C-alpha positions in Angstrom: -16.2 63.0 114.5 -13.8 65.5 112.1 -11.9 64.2 109.6 -9.9 66.4 108.8 -6.9 66.9 111.2 -3.4 68.9 111.7 -0.6 66.4 112.3 1.6 69.1 113.9 -1.1 71.0 115.7 -1.8 67.7 117.8 1.7 67.1 118.6 2.3 70.5 120.2 -1.2 70.8 121.9 0.2 68.3 124.9 -2.7 66.1 125.5 -2.6 64.5 128.5 -3.8 60.8 127.6 -4.6 58.9 130.9 -2.5 60.5 133.2 0.6 60.7 130.9 1.5 63.7 128.6 2.1 63.1 125.0 5.4 64.0 124.1 6.0 67.6 123.6 7.2 69.3 120.0 11.3 69.7 121.2 10.7 66.0 121.8 8.3 64.6 118.5 10.4 67.1 116.0 13.5 65.1 116.8 12.0 61.7 116.0 10.1 62.6 112.9 10.3 60.1 110.4 10.0 60.0 106.5 9.8 56.0 106.7 6.1 55.9 106.3 5.7 55.8 102.4 4.6 53.3 100.1 6.7 50.5 98.4 9.8 51.6 96.2 12.9 50.4 94.7 13.7 49.2 98.0 10.8 47.6 99.3 8.7 49.0 102.1 11.8 50.0 104.4 11.7 49.7 107.9 8.9 47.8 109.8 8.6 50.1 112.8 6.7 49.5 115.9 6.7 51.0 119.0 6.1 48.2 121.9 3.4 49.0 124.5 6.2 47.3 127.2 9.4 45.9 127.7 10.5 43.3 125.3 8.4 40.5 127.5 7.0 37.6 125.7 3.9 39.3 125.0 5.3 40.7 122.2 6.8 37.1 120.8 5.0 37.5 117.6 7.0 39.7 116.4 9.9 38.4 117.8 9.3 35.3 115.9 8.4 37.5 113.0 11.8 39.2 113.0 14.0 36.0 113.8 12.4 34.3 111.0 12.5 36.6 108.1 8.6 36.9 107.9 9.1 40.8 107.7 11.5 41.0 104.9 9.4 38.1 102.7 6.5 40.8 103.2 8.4 43.4 101.8 10.7 45.1 104.4 14.2 45.8 104.8 14.0 44.6 108.1 12.2 45.6 112.2 12.3 48.3 114.8 10.5 47.5 117.6 11.1 50.1 119.9 10.1 49.3 123.7 8.1 50.8 126.2 7.6 50.6 130.2 7.3 53.3 132.8 9.8 56.0 131.1 8.8 56.2 127.8 6.6 58.1 125.5 3.1 57.3 124.7 2.2 55.1 122.5 -0.3 57.3 120.5 2.7 59.9 119.9 5.3 57.7 118.8 3.1 56.4 116.3 2.3 59.8 115.2 5.9 61.2 114.8 8.3 57.9 114.3 6.6 54.4 114.2 4.6 52.7 112.1 2.6 51.1 114.1 2.4 51.0 117.8 0.5 47.9 120.2 -2.4 49.7 122.3 -5.1 49.2 124.6 -8.7 50.0 123.3 -9.9 52.6 126.1 -6.2 54.3 125.7 -6.4 54.5 121.8 -10.2 55.6 122.0 -9.0 58.3 124.3 -6.4 59.4 121.6 -8.8 59.5 119.4 -11.7 61.3 121.0 -8.9 64.1 121.4 -8.4 64.6 118.1 -5.3 62.3 117.1 -5.6 60.5 113.3 -5.4 56.9 114.7 -7.2 53.5 113.9 -7.3 50.0 115.6 -6.7 47.7 112.6 -5.9 44.3 114.9 -6.3 42.7 117.7 -3.5 39.8 119.3 -6.0 39.2 122.0 -9.5 38.3 122.1 -9.9 39.2 125.4 -7.7 41.9 127.5 -5.4 40.5 130.0 -6.5 42.6 132.9 -7.2 41.0 135.5 -8.2 42.0 139.4 -5.2 39.5 141.3 -6.4 38.4 145.0 -4.6 36.3 147.1 -6.4 33.0 147.5 -7.2 33.5 151.0 -9.3 36.4 150.3 -10.4 36.5 146.5 -13.1 38.7 144.5 -14.8 36.6 141.7 -17.2 39.3 140.8 -17.3 42.9 140.5 -19.7 43.5 143.9 -17.2 41.7 145.8 -14.8 44.6 145.2 -16.6 46.7 147.6 -15.0 47.4 150.6 -12.0 46.5 149.2 -8.6 48.3 148.7 -7.0 47.7 144.8 -3.6 49.0 144.0 -3.6 50.3 140.4 -0.5 51.6 138.1 -1.1 54.6 136.6 -0.8 53.0 133.3 -4.0 51.1 134.4 -6.0 53.5 135.2 -7.6 54.9 132.6 -8.8 51.0 131.7 -10.0 50.4 135.5 -11.6 53.0 135.6 -13.6 52.5 132.4 -14.2 49.0 133.5 -15.7 50.7 136.9 -17.9 52.7 135.0 -19.0 50.1 132.1 -20.3 47.5 134.8 -22.0 50.7 136.5 -20.0 49.7 139.7 -20.0 52.7 142.9 -16.7 53.8 142.5 -17.0 55.3 145.7 -17.1 51.8 147.8 -14.0 50.9 145.6 -10.6 52.2 147.5 -8.2 52.5 144.6 -5.0 53.5 145.5 -1.8 54.4 143.7 1.1 51.3 143.4 4.2 51.4 140.9 3.7 48.6 139.0 4.6 46.0 141.4 1.9 43.6 143.2 3.5 42.0 145.9 2.3 44.6 148.8 -0.9 42.2 148.0 0.9 39.5 149.2 1.6 40.7 152.8 -1.6 42.1 153.2 -1.1 46.2 152.4 -3.7 45.8 149.7 -6.2 43.5 149.1 -5.8 43.2 145.4 -3.9 44.8 142.3 -5.4 45.5 138.8 -2.6 43.4 136.8 -2.4 41.1 133.9 -2.9 37.4 133.2 -0.3 37.0 131.3 2.4 39.0 133.4 1.9 39.3 137.1 0.1 36.8 137.6 2.5 34.0 136.2 5.3 36.0 138.4 4.2 35.6 142.0 2.1 32.0 141.3 5.7 31.0 140.6 7.3 32.4 143.4 4.6 30.2 145.2 1.7 32.2 146.1 -2.0 31.3 145.6 -3.5 33.8 143.5 -6.8 34.3 142.5 -7.6 36.2 139.0 -11.1 37.7 137.9 -10.5 37.9 134.3 -12.2 41.5 133.0 -13.3 40.5 129.7 -15.0 38.0 131.5 -17.2 39.5 133.6 -19.2 42.4 131.5 -16.4 44.0 130.1 -15.4 42.3 127.1 -12.6 44.4 125.2 -9.8 42.8 122.7 -6.3 43.3 123.9 -3.1 44.2 122.5 -4.4 45.9 119.9 -2.1 47.5 116.6 -2.2 50.9 115.9 -1.8 53.2 113.1 -2.2 56.4 111.3 -5.3 57.5 109.2 -2.9 58.1 106.4 -1.3 55.2 106.4 -4.7 53.2 105.8 -5.4 55.9 103.3 -2.0 56.2 101.1 0.1 53.1 102.7 -2.7 50.1 102.4 -0.1 47.8 101.3 2.5 48.1 103.6 -0.1 47.8 106.2 -0.9 44.9 105.0 2.2 43.5 104.5 3.2 44.1 108.3 -0.1 43.0 109.4 0.6 39.7 107.7 4.4 39.1 108.5 2.6 39.5 112.4 0.3 37.1 111.7 3.1 34.7 110.5 4.8 35.4 114.0 2.2 34.7 116.2 0.7 31.4 114.5 4.0 30.4 115.2 4.5 31.5 118.4 1.0 29.5 119.3 2.5 26.2 117.3 6.3 26.2 119.6 5.5 29.0 122.9 9.0 27.0 123.9 10.8 28.7 121.1 8.9 31.9 121.3 9.8 32.0 125.3 13.7 30.6 124.2 13.4 34.0 121.6 12.5 36.4 124.2 14.8 35.6 126.8 17.7 34.8 125.1 17.9 37.3 122.2 15.0 40.0 122.8 14.8 40.6 125.9 18.3 39.4 127.4 18.8 42.7 129.2 15.8 42.1 131.2 17.3 39.0 133.1 14.1 37.2 132.7 12.9 33.7 134.7 13.0 30.9 131.6 10.2 29.0 133.0 8.0 32.4 134.2 8.4 33.6 130.3 7.4 30.2 129.1 4.6 30.4 131.7 3.4 33.9 130.3 3.5 33.1 127.0 1.2 29.9 127.3 -0.9 32.3 129.5 -1.2 34.8 126.6 -1.9 32.1 124.0 -5.3 31.3 125.7 -6.1 34.9 125.2 -5.1 34.6 121.4 -7.7 31.4 121.2 -11.0 32.4 120.9 -12.1 28.9 120.6 -13.6 29.5 117.0 -12.7 26.4 114.0 -11.1 28.5 111.6 -9.6 31.4 113.7 -8.3 34.6 112.2 -6.1 35.7 114.0 -5.6 39.6 114.8 -9.2 40.0 112.8 -12.2 41.7 114.9 -15.3 40.7 114.0 -18.1 43.4 113.6 -20.3 42.6 117.0 -17.1 42.3 118.6 -15.9 46.2 117.6 -19.3 47.1 118.6 -18.9 45.6 122.1 -16.0 47.1 122.5 -17.5 50.6 121.3 -20.6 50.4 124.2 -17.8 49.5 126.8 -15.8 51.9 126.7 -19.3 54.7 125.9 -19.2 54.1 130.0 -16.2 55.9 130.6 -17.2 58.6 128.6 -15.4 57.8 124.9 -18.6 58.7 122.4 -17.4 57.4 119.4 -18.7 55.2 117.0 -16.9 51.8 115.5 -16.0 54.1 112.2 -13.7 56.1 114.8 -12.0 53.5 116.0 -11.3 50.7 113.8 -10.2 50.5 110.4 -10.7 46.6 109.8 -10.8 46.4 106.2 -7.1 46.1 105.8 -6.8 43.2 108.1 -10.0 41.3 106.8 -8.4 41.9 103.4 -5.1 39.8 104.5 -6.8 37.0 105.3 -9.2 37.4 102.6 -6.0 36.9 100.4 -4.4 34.4 102.6 -6.8 31.6 103.6 -3.7 30.0 104.6 -3.1 32.4 106.9 -6.3 31.0 109.2 -5.8 28.6 112.3 -6.6 24.8 111.3 
């Protein structure tokens, strides 16, 4: 894989990433950022981060890190948490143009890298990807083979991962009727579709709290061992702004440790401050936070949050290779910075 890369050339090629066109040059030229440099007399500047979605509890670790001053403790002047959502530019283009890091998923980041984007995954919040097949309790799908003959709704943002999952497990795609659904699984509850490609820490919780009997098949548990909610940044930042990157990861780890220790406070911050404009349901938000915490923990003693083992990185590469992404571990991951953070700060490990 070519390592020398012209950032401007990538930004102006208008690549398509999982059905989402990367923002064109007119948009990107207006938001090119100059705050990605090394520490100066004023520290690292702003810790700018592009979130993968709206400001729900999925990003509570960053809210806590901001609220508790962990970014400023690490040498930043503050933070800028940039919302995502259905109309937001692709995360990868934002990281290449205006934010220091972004939150993405392995197949989506891998697709950008395969097309030449100078990006790397440097950590992951979730030990297991949150994606699942949701079905009604009276018509459950519990194994991949039970997808045959079913009509499964899938939002455009989830389709790259869904197609990769089907390929990785060697399923016959022609026997699964995948239909586009605009981010809402409610049609499943009235029999319009048999299932929905959703997330155990969001739509599943919402429907259960509305009284629906929802069955889930977590993709990571049935042969698609992806990590989830990965942090991505540019190769330039890894090479030239390593201490800034490590400072950012240190702050994030502290935030996520607090979320694990006190999910109620994390939920309250989400509802009342960071996601206040969303009018989130407090109970559902707390339940979503609990579901996310279960994805963070891997069951090992002394777990190092955000870190990814060599074996896990290799398994992720193998999983996405079935979808046509022929990358090596080194093409997609740079785990040196996060490992250095934990080596230098052993107190960050979970007890």
